[in-house]
C-alpha positions as CSV (number, residue, x, y, z in Angstrom):
1,X,-0.1,0.1,0.1
2,X,1.1,3.4,-0.6
3,X,0.1,6.1,2.0
4,X,-1.4,9.1,0.5
5,X,-1.3,12.3,2.9
6,X,0.0,15.6,3.5
7,X,2.2,16.6,6.6
8,X,-0.2,18.4,8.8
9,X,1.6,21.7,9.9
10,X,1.1,22.5,13.8
11,X,-0.5,19.0,14.0
12,X,-2.8,18.7,17.0
13,X,-1.3,22.2,18.0
14,X,-3.9,22.7,20.8
15,X,-3.4,19.1,22.3
16,X,0.2,17.8,21.6
17,X,3.2,18.3,23.9
18,X,5.9,20.7,23.4
19,X,8.7,18.9,21.4
20,X,12.4,19.6,20.6
21,X,13.1,20.9,17.3
22,X,14.6,17.6,15.8
23,X,12.9,14.8,18.0
24,X,9.6,13.8,19.4
25,X,9.1,14.1,23.1
26,X,7.2,11.1,24.8
27,X,5.7,11.5,28.0
28,X,4.4,8.5,30.1
29,X,2.8,8.2,33.2
30,X,-0.4,7.2,34.9
31,X,-3.2,9.8,35.2
32,X,-1.1,12.4,33.5
33,X,-2.8,15.7,33.5
34,X,-1.9,18.5,31.0
35,X,-3.4,22.2,31.1
36,X,-2.8,25.5,29.6
37,X,-1.4,26.2,26.3
38,X,0.9,23.9,24.7
39,X,3.3,25.1,22.0
40,X,5.4,23.0,19.5
41,X,8.4,24.4,17.9
42,X,9.1,23.0,14.4
43,X,7.8,19.9,12.6
44,X,7.7,16.4,14.0
45,X,5.1,13.8,15.3
46,X,3.6,13.5,18.7
47,X,3.0,10.3,19.9
48,X,0.5,9.2,22.4
49,X,0.8,5.6,23.5
50,X,-2.1,5.2,25.7
51,X,-4.5,2.5,25.1
52,X,-7.3,5.1,24.9
53,X,-6.7,8.9,24.2
54,X,-9.7,10.9,25.1
55,X,-9.9,14.7,24.2
56,X,-12.6,16.5,26.0
57,X,-13.0,19.6,24.0
58,X,-12.8,21.1,20.3
59,X,-9.9,20.9,17.8
60,X,-8.8,22.6,14.7
61,X,-6.2,20.6,12.6
62,X,-4.4,22.3,9.6
63,X,-1.9,25.0,8.9
64,X,-4.7,27.6,8.3
65,X,-6.0,27.3,12.0
66,X,-5.5,30.6,13.5
67,X,-7.3,30.4,16.9
68,X,-10.4,32.3,15.7
69,X,-12.4,29.3,14.8
70,X,-15.9,29.6,16.3
71,X,-16.5,25.7,16.4
72,X,-20.3,26.2,16.0
73,X,-20.5,23.0,14.1
74,X,-18.9,20.0,15.9
75,X,-15.9,19.3,17.8
76,X,-13.4,18.8,15.0
77,X,-12.4,21.2,12.3
78,X,-10.0,20.4,9.4
79,X,-8.5,23.7,7.9
80,X,-6.3,23.3,5.1
81,X,-5.9,23.9,1.2
82,X,-8.3,21.1,-0.3
83,X,-8.3,19.1,3.0
84,X,-8.9,15.5,3.1
85,X,-8.9,12.3,5.3
86,X,-6.8,9.3,4.5
87,X,-8.0,5.9,5.8
88,X,-4.8,3.6,5.7
89,X,-5.5,0.1,6.6
90,X,-2.5,-1.9,8.1
91,X,-4.4,-5.2,8.5
92,X,-2.0,-8.1,7.8
93,X,-4.5,-11.0,8.9
94,X,-5.1,-13.3,6.0
95,X,-8.7,-12.9,4.4
96,X,-9.0,-9.2,5.7
97,X,-8.6,-6.5,3.0
98,X,-6.1,-3.9,3.7
99,X,-7.4,-1.4,1.0
100,X,-7.0,2.3,1.6
101,X,-9.6,5.0,1.1
102,X,-9.7,8.8,1.3
103,X,-12.3,11.5,1.7
104,X,-11.5,14.2,-0.7
105,X,-12.7,17.7,-0.6
106,X,-12.5,19.8,-3.9
107,X,-10.2,19.5,-6.8
108,X,-9.0,21.8,-9.6
109,X,-12.0,23.5,-11.0
110,X,-14.5,21.3,-9.2
111,X,-16.3,21.9,-5.9
112,X,-17.0,18.5,-4.7
113,X,-17.0,16.0,-1.7
114,X,-15.7,12.5,-2.8
115,X,-14.7,9.2,-1.6
116,X,-11.5,7.8,-3.3
117,X,-10.5,4.1,-3.6
118,X,-6.8,4.6,-3.3
119,X,-5.6,0.9,-4.2
120,X,-8.1,0.6,-6.9
121,X,-7.3,4.2,-8.3
122,X,-11.1,5.2,-8.7
123,X,-13.5,7.6,-7.2
124,X,-16.7,5.8,-7.1
125,X,-18.7,8.5,-5.2
126,X,-18.9,12.2,-5.6
127,X,-21.3,15.1,-4.5
128,X,-20.7,18.4,-6.3
129,X,-21.1,21.6,-4.5
130,X,-24.5,23.5,-4.9
131,X,-26.5,20.4,-5.2
132,X,-30.1,20.9,-4.4
133,X,-31.8,19.9,-1.0
134,X,-32.5,16.1,-0.7
135,X,-30.8,15.1,-3.9
136,X,-29.9,11.7,-2.3
137,X,-32.0,10.5,0.7
138,X,-32.0,7.0,2.3
139,X,-35.0,6.5,4.7
140,X,-35.3,4.1,7.7
141,X,-37.2,1.6,5.4
142,X,-34.2,1.5,3.0
143,X,-36.0,3.4,0.3
144,X,-34.2,6.0,-1.7
145,X,-35.3,9.4,-2.4
146,X,-33.8,11.6,-5.2
147,X,-35.1,15.1,-4.7
148,X,-37.3,14.1,-1.7
149,X,-36.9,13.3,1.9
150,X,-40.0,11.2,2.0
151,X,-39.5,8.3,-0.6
152,X,-42.8,6.5,-1.4
153,X,-41.2,3.6,-3.2
154,X,-37.8,1.6,-3.3
155,X,-36.6,4.3,-5.7
156,X,-38.5,7.7,-5.9
157,X,-37.4,10.5,-8.0
158,X,-38.8,14.0,-7.9
159,X,-38.1,16.9,-10.2
160,X,-40.0,20.1,-11.3
161,X,-40.1,18.9,-14.8
162,X,-40.0,15.2,-16.6
163,X,-37.9,13.3,-14.2
164,X,-36.2,10.5,-15.8
165,X,-33.6,7.8,-15.8
166,X,-30.8,7.4,-18.6
167,X,-29.2,4.2,-19.5
168,X,-25.9,4.8,-21.5
169,X,-23.7,2.2,-23.1
170,X,-20.2,3.5,-23.7
171,X,-17.4,2.3,-26.0
172,X,-16.4,-1.3,-26.1
173,X,-17.3,-3.9,-28.9
174,X,-20.9,-2.8,-29.2
175,X,-20.6,0.9,-29.6
176,X,-22.5,3.8,-27.9
177,X,-26.2,3.9,-27.1
178,X,-28.4,6.1,-24.8
179,X,-32.0,5.3,-23.5
180,X,-34.1,7.4,-21.4
181,X,-37.3,6.6,-19.2
182,X,-39.0,9.9,-18.7
183,X,-42.4,10.8,-17.1
184,X,-44.2,13.9,-17.0
185,X,-47.9,15.5,-17.0
186,X,-48.7,13.9,-20.3
187,X,-47.0,10.6,-20.6
188,X,-44.5,7.9,-19.7
189,X,-42.1,7.3,-22.4
190,X,-39.0,5.4,-23.5
191,X,-36.7,7.5,-25.6
192,X,-33.8,6.7,-28.0
193,X,-31.6,9.7,-27.1
194,X,-29.2,9.0,-29.9
195,X,-31.8,8.9,-32.8
196,X,-34.4,11.3,-30.9
197,X,-37.4,9.0,-31.2
198,X,-40.0,7.8,-28.7
199,X,-40.5,4.1,-29.6
200,X,-42.7,3.5,-26.5
201,X,-45.3,5.7,-24.8
202,X,-48.1,5.5,-22.3
203,X,-50.5,8.4,-22.1
204,X,-51.6,10.1,-18.8
205,X,-54.7,8.3,-17.5
206,X,-54.6,5.3,-19.8
207,X,-57.1,2.7,-18.7
208,X,-56.4,-0.5,-16.6
209,X,-55.0,-3.4,-18.5
210,X,-54.2,-1.3,-21.6
211,X,-51.1,-3.5,-22.2
212,X,-50.7,-6.8,-20.3
213,X,-47.8,-9.4,-20.9
214,X,-49.0,-12.6,-19.2
215,X,-46.6,-15.2,-17.8
216,X,-47.0,-17.4,-21.0
217,X,-45.8,-14.4,-23.1
218,X,-49.2,-13.7,-24.5
219,X,-50.1,-10.2,-24.9
220,X,-53.5,-8.6,-23.7
221,X,-54.9,-5.3,-24.9
222,X,-57.7,-4.7,-22.3
223,X,-57.5,-8.1,-20.7
224,X,-55.4,-9.5,-17.9
225,X,-56.1,-12.9,-19.4
226,X,-55.2,-13.1,-23.0
227,X,-56.1,-16.3,-24.8
228,X,-54.0,-15.8,-27.8
229,X,-50.4,-14.4,-28.7
230,X,-52.4,-10.9,-29.3
231,X,-55.7,-10.5,-27.6
232,X,-57.6,-7.4,-27.9
233,X,-60.7,-6.9,-25.5
234,X,-63.1,-4.1,-25.1
235,X,-66.3,-3.8,-23.1
236,X,-67.6,-0.7,-24.9
237,X,-68.2,-1.9,-28.5
238,X,-64.8,-0.4,-29.5
239,X,-62.6,-3.5,-30.1
240,X,-61.0,-2.9,-33.4
241,X,-57.7,-3.5,-35.3
242,X,-56.5,-0.9,-37.7
243,X,-53.6,-1.3,-40.0
244,X,-52.9,2.2,-41.8
245,X,-50.1,3.5,-43.9
246,X,-49.9,7.3,-43.9
247,X,-46.5,8.2,-45.5
248,X,-44.7,7.6,-48.8
249,X,-45.8,7.7,-52.3
250,X,-49.0,6.2,-53.5
251,X,-48.6,2.5,-54.2
252,X,-50.1,-1.0,-53.6
253,X,-48.7,-2.4,-50.2
254,X,-49.1,-5.5,-48.2
255,X,-51.2,-4.6,-45.3
256,X,-52.2,-8.1,-43.9
257,X,-50.6,-11.4,-44.1
258,X,-51.2,-14.9,-42.7
259,X,-48.4,-17.2,-43.0
260,X,-48.4,-20.8,-41.9
261,X,-46.3,-24.0,-42.5
262,X,-49.6,-25.5,-43.8
263,X,-53.2,-24.3,-44.1
264,X,-54.6,-21.5,-42.2
265,X,-57.9,-19.8,-41.3
266,X,-59.5,-16.9,-39.7
267,X,-62.9,-17.0,-37.8
268,X,-65.8,-14.6,-37.4
269,X,-67.8,-15.6,-34.4
270,X,-71.2,-14.0,-33.5
271,X,-71.4,-14.8,-29.8
272,X,-75.0,-13.4,-29.7
273,X,-76.4,-15.2,-32.7
274,X,-74.4,-18.1,-32.0
275,X,-73.2,-18.3,-35.7
276,X,-69.6,-18.9,-36.9
277,X,-67.9,-18.4,-40.3
278,X,-64.5,-19.9,-41.2
279,X,-62.3,-18.4,-44.0
280,X,-59.8,-21.0,-44.8
281,X,-56.8,-21.8,-47.0
282,X,-57.2,-25.5,-47.2
283,X,-54.5,-27.7,-46.1
284,X,-55.1,-30.7,-48.5
285,X,-54.8,-30.6,-52.2
286,X,-56.1,-28.7,-54.0
287,X,-55.4,-26.2,-51.3
288,X,-58.7,-24.2,-52.0
289,X,-59.8,-20.9,-50.5
290,X,-62.8,-21.9,-48.7
291,X,-65.7,-20.1,-47.0
292,X,-67.9,-22.4,-44.5
293,X,-69.9,-22.1,-41.6
294,X,-69.9,-24.1,-38.2
295,X,-72.6,-26.5,-39.8
296,X,-71.0,-29.8,-41.1
297,X,-72.6,-29.7,-44.4
298,X,-69.6,-28.9,-46.6
299,X,-68.2,-25.6,-47.8
300,X,-70.5,-22.8,-48.7
301,X,-68.2,-21.5,-51.4
302,X,-64.6,-22.7,-52.7
303,X,-62.3,-21.4,-55.2
304,X,-59.4,-23.2,-56.7
305,X,-55.9,-21.9,-57.9
306,X,-57.1,-22.6,-61.4
307,X,-60.0,-20.0,-60.7
308,X,-62.8,-22.6,-60.4
309,X,-65.6,-21.3,-58.1
310,X,-67.9,-23.6,-56.6
311,X,-71.0,-22.4,-54.7
312,X,-73.2,-24.7,-52.7
313,X,-76.5,-22.8,-52.9
314,X,-77.6,-20.3,-55.4
315,X,-76.3,-17.1,-56.7
316,X,-78.4,-13.8,-56.2
317,X,-77.6,-10.2,-56.9
318,X,-79.6,-7.6,-55.2
319,X,-78.4,-4.3,-56.2
320,X,-80.3,-0.9,-56.6
321,X,-78.2,-0.4,-59.7
322,X,-79.1,-3.6,-61.5
323,X,-80.7,-2.9,-64.8
324,X,-83.0,-5.8,-65.3
325,X,-83.9,-5.9,-69.0
326,X,-87.8,-5.8,-68.7
327,X,-87.5,-2.7,-71.0
328,X,-87.4,-5.3,-73.8
329,X,-91.2,-5.7,-73.4
330,X,-91.9,-2.1,-73.6
331,X,-94.0,-0.9,-76.5
332,X,-91.5,1.4,-77.7
333,X,-88.4,-1.0,-77.6
334,X,-86.6,-0.9,-80.9
335,X,-86.2,-4.5,-81.6
336,X,-83.6,-5.1,-84.4
337,X,-84.9,-6.8,-87.5
338,X,-83.3,-10.3,-87.8
339,X,-81.7,-9.2,-91.0
340,X,-79.8,-6.4,-89.0
341,X,-78.7,-9.0,-86.5
342,X,-77.6,-11.3,-89.2
343,X,-75.4,-8.6,-90.8
344,X,-74.0,-7.7,-87.3
345,X,-73.0,-11.4,-86.7
346,X,-71.4,-11.8,-90.1
347,X,-69.3,-8.5,-89.4
348,X,-68.5,-9.0,-85.8
349,X,-68.7,-12.8,-85.1
350,X,-70.7,-12.2,-81.9
351,X,-74.2,-11.1,-80.7
352,X,-75.0,-7.3,-80.5
353,X,-74.6,-5.8,-77.0
354,X,-72.7,-8.9,-75.9
355,X,-68.9,-8.4,-75.4
356,X,-66.6,-10.4,-77.6
357,X,-64.1,-13.1,-76.6
358,X,-61.3,-10.5,-77.1
359,X,-63.0,-8.0,-75.1
360,X,-63.6,-10.4,-72.1
361,X,-59.9,-11.7,-72.3
362,X,-58.8,-7.9,-72.1
363,X,-61.2,-6.5,-69.4
364,X,-62.3,-9.6,-67.7
365,X,-65.9,-10.8,-67.2
366,X,-68.6,-9.0,-65.1
367,X,-70.9,-12.0,-64.2
368,X,-73.8,-9.9,-63.3
369,X,-73.8,-7.7,-66.3
370,X,-73.3,-10.7,-68.5
371,X,-76.4,-12.3,-66.9
372,X,-78.5,-9.2,-67.5
373,X,-77.1,-9.1,-71.2
374,X,-78.0,-12.7,-71.8
375,X,-81.5,-12.3,-70.2
376,X,-81.9,-9.4,-72.7
377,X,-81.2,-11.7,-75.6
378,X,-83.4,-14.3,-74.3
379,X,-86.2,-11.6,-74.1
380,X,-85.7,-10.4,-77.5
381,X,-85.4,-14.0,-78.7
382,X,-88.9,-14.4,-77.1
383,X,-90.1,-11.4,-79.1
384,X,-88.8,-12.9,-82.2
385,X,-90.3,-16.3,-81.5
386,X,-93.6,-14.5,-80.8
387,X,-93.4,-12.6,-84.0
388,X,-92.6,-15.7,-86.0
389,X,-95.6,-17.3,-84.2
390,X,-98.0,-14.4,-85.3
391,X,-96.5,-14.7,-88.9
392,X,-97.1,-18.4,-88.9
393,X,-100.8,-18.0,-87.6
394,X,-101.4,-15.3,-90.3
395,X,-99.9,-17.7,-93.0
396,X,-102.0,-20.5,-91.7
397,X,-105.2,-18.2,-92.1
398,X,-104.2,-17.2,-95.4
399,X,-103.5,-20.8,-96.5
400,X,-106.9,-21.9,-95.0
401,X,-108.6,-19.2,-97.0
402,X,-106.8,-20.3,-100.2
403,X,-107.9,-23.9,-99.6
404,X,-111.4,-22.8,-99.3
405,X,-111.3,-20.7,-102.4
406,X,-109.7,-23.5,-104.4
407,X,-112.3,-25.9,-103.0
408,X,-115.1,-23.7,-104.4
409,X,-113.3,-23.3,-107.7
410,X,-112.9,-27.1,-108.1
411,X,-116.7,-27.6,-107.1
412,X,-117.7,-25.1,-109.9
413,X,-115.8,-26.8,-112.5
414,X,-117.0,-30.0,-111.7
415,X,-120.7,-29.1,-112.6
């Protein structure tokens, strides 16, 4: 160990014995009483070899002591340029540390009180001058207050604006990074100080159980008992999941993805009506997309990767914009003559008002529109058929009249 201390001028000036200029003076004896002023001439140690030395009074130690000290605060005063106290441990018993410590007062340009580890070469504890009241408080329950003398928890931090805790990583293999936990009248946040972002925030007066992580690792939003890796629950009718992109150029983006090593499905469950619908990506070949209810009667609808759509029931359209072609039967409907229809077919190779194969390949097929167009053609065909039936009846009437006239002629010729 290396002792670290300054010689103390006029050491124990008020209490030591007068000594010779070059040597110490040892006084021994039982019940020795000294009184009056004791003056030491020159430097040198004073040795008190009694088992216990008791000083009844006050003392000033240090070259700056001048006898005018009021001693209004305690019996011992150290008066020196940058005064300090050295604790030099001379222990030599095995297993007992002999580390030396020093209480340090002030330093170049710094007003402080510090504890120095002499052997370790560190200063683990420092208090700067001008620190506010109750900067650090340890109460009888072991609770720590910072800015308060009445800590209400294991660590209680009080500040006029946005008290916080900073965690800083410096140097080394992993580089530098700073994180802050801050609380104020609006929110509690975790701040990335280096990038100046707030990746985590809780607003003031957030409701109970706004975010719960269960022992299973499942996350509950509004529930303390999540039944899934992410469980959102509300009791006021506002439970909802919203995925929204608000930045960047306008473009198509993947907003919702379900990925599984096999089939997958999501469920829509009406707990009041007791009805359930499943939207399923089939596990077995042909891996169809299926819509089915909870009744075991097969899929209500399925779609293969090849585009084959199968519907178990009927197909109905009930749209207010649906143009059902009953107008074909109106008196003012302009039914094309069959000759005009024949000419159109010869020129275009498809029916009038019906999209061609090339147009369907280019624009796709609107099943509802096609159904209405086909119904229009059926109704027009019905009109053509009725017109032919009228023509046939008229021809039959004319033929009957001709037969009757011919019969009369033949009867006249026979006479």
